[in-house]
Structures are given as structure tokens and as C-alpha cells.
N, C-alpha and C positions, 0 to 999 in steps of 0.2 A: 489629593489627586482628583482631577475632574472625572465625573462619571458620565460625561456625554459620550454618546455613540455617534460616530461620523464615518460614513463610508469613504470620505475624502481625507481622513486623517493621514498624516504622513506615516509611511511604513518604512521601518528600518530593519533589514535583515543582512547580516554580514555576508559579503560576496564570497569570502573564503568558506563559510559554512555551506553556502549554496553549492559551491563547486565540489566540496567533499561529499555532500549528499548525493549529487548527481553521479559522481564517480562510483559511489557504493551501489547505486541502483542500476548502473550499467551492467554490473555483474549478473543481477537477476534477469535483466533483459537478454543477456547473451545466452544464459542457460535455457531460458524460455524459448528462444528462437531455434536453438540447436537440439532441443530435447528429443525430437524424433530421430535425428541423426545419431545422437548418443545411444538411443535405444538400439538402432541398427548396428552400430559399431560394437557395443558391449554385449549384444545378443540376449536381452531379457524380454519377457513377455509384456503384453500391453498393460496388464495390471501393475507392472512395475512403474509405469508412468505416474499412476496415482500415488504409489508409495514414495517415489522420488520427490514429488511435489509436496506431499504431506510431511515429509521429514523436515523440510525447511519451515513449514508453517508451525509444526509442533514445537520445534526448537525456539522459534521466535515468540510463540505464546509463553513458553517457560521464562525466557529472558524478560519479556515485557511485563508479565505479571509479578515476577519475583524480584526483579532488579530495578524497575523504573522508579520505585519509591526512593532509592538511594540518590537519584539525581536531585530530589527535594531535600536531601540531608547533606549535601556538600560534596558528593562524589561524581558530579556531572562530568568534569574533565576526564576522570579515569574512565568513565563509560564511553565518552567520545573516542578516546585513544584506543581502548580495548575493542570497541566495536569495529573500527577500521582495521586493526591488526588481525582480528579473527577472520574478517572478510577476505583479507589478503591470503591467509593460510587456506581458507576454503577454496579460493580460486585455484591454488596450487593442487589442492586435493581433487578437484574436478579434472584438472589436466592429467593427473597421475592415476585416475580411477581405472580399474581393470575389471569391474563388474558392478552389479546393481548395489551391493552392500556398500562398496566404496563410494559410489555416486551419492547414495542416500546420506552417508556420513558427511560428505563434503557439503551437500546442500543443507543439512542440519546445522553445520558449523556456520555457514553463510547466514542462515536465518537467525541463529543466536547472536551473531555479530550485529546484524541490523536491529535486532530486538534490544541490544544494549545501546546502540547509537541514537535511534530516533527519539525516545522520550527525552533524553538529555538535550538533543538539538532543538526539539520543540519548546522545551522549557526556556532555553536561551531566547528563542523568538518571542514567546509569550511575555516574558519579563521585559523585553525591550519595546514591546508594543501593546501596552495595557489598554489603549483606547482604539486599537485597530487590530484586534486579535484575528478576526476572520480574514482580513486582507493579508496580514503577515503570514499566517498559516497557509493561505492560498498560494502565496509566492513560494514558500518552501515546498509545498506540494507540487507546484509547477516544475520546479527544478528536479524534484524527485521523479516525477513522471517523465520529464525530458531526458533524464539519464536512462530511464528504463527503455524509452523508445529508441534511443541511440544504440542500445545494446544489441538487438537482433541484427540490423544491417551491418554494424561494425563487426560483429562476430562472424557473420556469414561471409563477409568480404575477406577477413583474415583467414578463416577456415578454408575457403576455396583456394586461396593463394598459397597457404603454408601448412595446412593440416588442421584437423579437428581439435587438437589439444592446444595449439598455439594461442588462440584468443584468450584462454584463461591464464596462461603465463603472462601475457601482456597486461591483463587486468590486475594480476597480483602485483606486478611492478608498479602500475599506476597507483594502486592503493597504498603501497609502501611509501611512494613519493608524497602522498597526502598526509602522512602521519605527523610531520613537524608542524603543520598548520594547527593541529588540534591542541598543541601545547599552549597556544595563545589564548584559549578560552578559559575564563573563570566562571563557574556556575555556583555562586554562593547559596547556602541553604536559606530557607525562610524560617526564621525562629519564632513561629507562633502556631497556636493550635496543637492538636494532638497528632503526632506523626505516626502513631501506631495503627495497625489494622486498617490500612487505607482502602483495601478492596471492599470490606464490609461496609465501611462508611460511604463509599462511592455508590455501591449497589443499592443502598437505602435512599439515594437521592433521585427523585423522579426525573429531574432535568438531565442527569447523567444517563439514566436508563434510556431516555428518549434518544440521546445521541448514540448510544450503543445499538439500539434497534436500527437506526439509519445506517450506521457503519456496517452492521451485520448484513444488510441487503446487498451492499457492494462486495463484502467479503465472500459470501456464498457463491457469487458469480466469479470472483477471481479464482477461487479454488478450481472451478470447472475450466476456466480459460487456461490456467497454468498447466493443468495436467493433460488437456485434450485439444486445445485450439490447433496446435501444430498437426497432430494426428488427424483431426477432423477435416482440415483443409487438404491435407495430403491424400486422404481417402477420396476426396472429390476431384483429385487430379492436379492439385496445386504443387508448384515447385518449392524448394527450400527458399529461393530468393523471394517468391511471392509471399510465403509465410512471414518472412522477415519484414517485407514491405507492408503487409497487412497489419502487423503489430505496430509498426511505426505510424501508419496512417490512423489507426484506431486510437492510439495514445496521443496523437498530435493535438487534438482539441483540448485535452486535459492539461497538457503542458502550456498551451497558449491562453487558456481561459480560466485556469484555477484561481489565479490572483483576482481576476475580475469577479469570478463567482464568489470568492471569499468576501469581497467588498459588498456584493449583493446580499449575501447572508448577513453581513453586519447591519445592513440597512433594513432588510425585510424580515429578519429573524432566521437563524440557522436551521431551526427545526422545520420550519415551513419550506425553505428552499431545498433542503436535503430530501424531504419527503417528495416534493414535486419532481426532483431530479430522478429519484428511484422509479416513480410511476411513469415518467416519460421514457425510461429505458425498457420497460416491460415489453411493449409490442415488438421492439427490435430483437430482443432476446428470443421471443417466441418465433420470430420469422426465420431464425437460423435452422429450425427444424423443418422448414418448408422449402427453402431456397436451395438450389443445388449448383448454382453458378458462382465460382469463387470470387470473381471480380464484383459481382453484385453483393455478395456477403461482405467484402471489404468496404464497399460504399455504405452499407447499412451499419457496419461497426463504426465507421467514421462519424456518422450522424449520432449514433447512440452515445459516443464518447462525449458529445456536447452536454448531454444530460448527466453523464457520469462525472463530468468536471465540477458539477455543483455539489456532489455528494461528499467528496473527500474533505474540502475545507469546511463545509457545513457541519458535518459530524464532529470534526475536531474542534470547531469553534463552540458548538453546543456543549460539549464536555468541558472545554476550558472555562466557559462562563458559569457552568453549573457547579463545577467542582470547588471545594473550599481551597483557599490559597495554599495551605500546607500540603495539598495533594495534587498540585498542578501536573507534575510529571507522572505521578501515579495514575491520574485520570487518563492521560494520553497513553500510558502503558496498558491500562485496562482496555481502552478502546482498540488499540492495535492488537494486543494479546488475545482478546476475545475474538477479534476478527480473524486472527491467524488460526485459532482453534477451529472456528467455523469453516474457514477455507480448507484446512486439513481434512475435515470430515467430508466436505463436498468433493474434494479431490479424490478421496478414497472411494466415495460412492459413485462418482461420475463415470469412471472407467468401466465398472461392471454394468451400469445402466446402459452405457453406449454399446458395449459388447453384446448384451443380451436383448435389449429392447430397441436399440437404434437411436439415431439422432433426434427423431421426432419426440420421443419420450424424454430424452435428455434435456432438450432446450425448452420444451413446454413445461416440464417439471421445474426447471430453473426459473422460468418466468413467474410461475405461481409462487415460488419461495420468495422471490424478490418483492412481489406485490404484497405478500403477507408482512414482510419486514417493514415496508413502507407504511402500511396501515397501522402497525403496532407503534411506530415512531411518530405518527402524524399528530399535530396539534388538533384540538377540537374544532377549530375553525381555520380551514386552509385559505379562505378567501381574504383574510385579514392578517397583517403581520403579527407574529408572536410577541409576547411581552418581552421587552428588552431589559435585561438585568444589567446593572452597572458592572463595569469591568472589575475584576478582583484586585485588591490592594496587593501589589507584588513586592513592594519594598517599603 
């Protein structure tokens, strides 16, 4: 197999896999956009926003870290099918929730389903694109983000027309319709190397750790956004429709640019591109603690997302290239699982900080955390491309 790296290498990602990935993340976007309305409807306190967000993150962490290794051992198709099926059940759980506990349980089930699905999906993509890992993962991330950004406006429209519970019933039906597609995918194991103790082996790898640091910078921000973005904007006088629109606009650059950012990471080095993406987002995050006009905040979030679009494929490509071939899916699971755990912690911490010290402390503190992650993951020389490692032998 050629070891050449080319940002122009042909990228092949099955359209059916892209569609299912988008369908899955629409569910997360729907809950994200309606979380403040669910709080009002179910009547729980503000701290419950953090608990509801953290439930999904913790469950995804468990699934990613414990189950992703089985995608490397020949159970990828089972994980794809199981992830979509659990997500469908989770949507029905949100629709039927009658209190905070039920909502947290449903969100946890949704997080567990995504944690099963994504490592297997990424392994399919990596195996089919050994010489364009960054571009291929970027394309998958673009559809993943595109599904998420469609969720809030779609859910808001359906909820306004038919009621707050109906969007989640519709999403459950959509996910069930996607199940037959998953039976088409075969994810054979890689029969080489030691398949045991993948987490310890990955954490000993400096290249993997660098990718984890970059991913952590985005994850800590996601935890705050997921638990408080809706509440934060509503406290500034924004409507539910504006919250949904702001989520769509802020995620749009990631959906449009993730594939291109992945190719850039392939050419310039994923560690370098990811670090610069995090550093570019820092001043925008800090500005949320100072600006009080919702439409200005929406514009800032839109520009920030241009930098964020480089972080996702860069961290994934960095881990994919640094991980040994027998731990490809396990590496992606560790990246996402670790990110989910960090997001869960930041979601739990964010709500009390916001309640007791206000938005200034929240956003300035988050900006500092993101900057520290960027510095931890940065290569020694940001001005020159990082060393390019040959693509892993996947077959």
C-alpha cells in the first residue's frame, strides 16, 4: 500500500452511512434546541439541565471506552445496528418522559447508542480511505454536524405545530427506518497485533495523547453549550425560534467545512491544524461573557464555528494515524469517550457556575480551559507542518 499523503486523494464514504449518521445526530440537536422548553414542561430546576446533559455524555463515555474495541474484533455491524436501535428507543423515552429522572435516562440511552455506533462507523471510513483519512473523517463529521444542526429547527417547527413530544416520536420512526441499511455493512476484524488492553496501549502513545488533548478542548466547550446555550440565550431575551436558528447557524460552517478542514489537516498535519483551530476559537468564547445582544452572539458563534470545523477531523485524524492498526476503532472510541466524560464534567460544573457567578465567569473560564487544551496538544513548532506518518496498513 502506498504511504503517500495527498489532500487530493479520492475520498470514498458510503452515502448510506452518511445518511444514518446524520439521522442519529438530528436527535441530539432536537433535544439541544428544546432543552429549555423541556425544563419548563417537566418543572425541574436549572441544575437539572447539567444533569440531563451529563447523562448522555457519561453513557457515551462508557459505550465508547468499553465497546469500541469490539469493532476492531469483528462486531462492527452489530454495533452499527445496536446503536441506531438504542437511539430510537431513547427518542421514545424523551417523548414519554414525565420528570427529570426519565429525561436523564432517555438521554443516557441516546448517548449509549451513539457511543456504540460512531467507533464502528469511523472504522468503516478509515479502512476504506487509508491515504485520505483526514478528508474521509471530515466528510463523516460534516454529515454528523449537518444532522445536528437540522435537529433544532426541525424539532422547533414540529413542536410548535403538534406539541413538545411529537418531534421525538417522529425521530424514533426515522431511526427505525434506517435500521435495514445497517445490515449491509461488513466490518471485518484486523487479525494482527495484540487486541488486548487497548486503552493502556493507546494512552502510552504520545501521538494519540496529542489528539486527545485537541479533542478535549472542543469537548469541554460542548458540555457547556449542551447544558446552557439555550438557557443563556433565553436569559438575554431570545425566543425558542432564535435559539434553534443560532444553533443551526453556529453549526453550519462545521457541516460545510469539515471535509475541507480534514484535507487541510492531511496536508499540513492534524495536530497543527487542530491546535490552531482551538486557539482561534478562544477569543470568541470569551466574548460571550461580555456581549448581551443575542443576534451579535449568533454572529460570533457562526465565525467561531469556522475554527471549530478544523478541530473535529484533525483530532480524529491525529488519533487514527497514531494508533496501531489493531486499535483503530478503540482509538476513536477513546477520543470520543474521553471527550464525553470531559463534556459531562463541564456540563455539571457549568450550571452552578452560571447560577452563582454569572455568564462572565462561565465563558471566560471556558476560554481559559480551551486555551490550556490547545497548548497541551500543540506540536513543538506551530509554524511548520507536523511530521507526517504513513497511513496504517488496514488490510
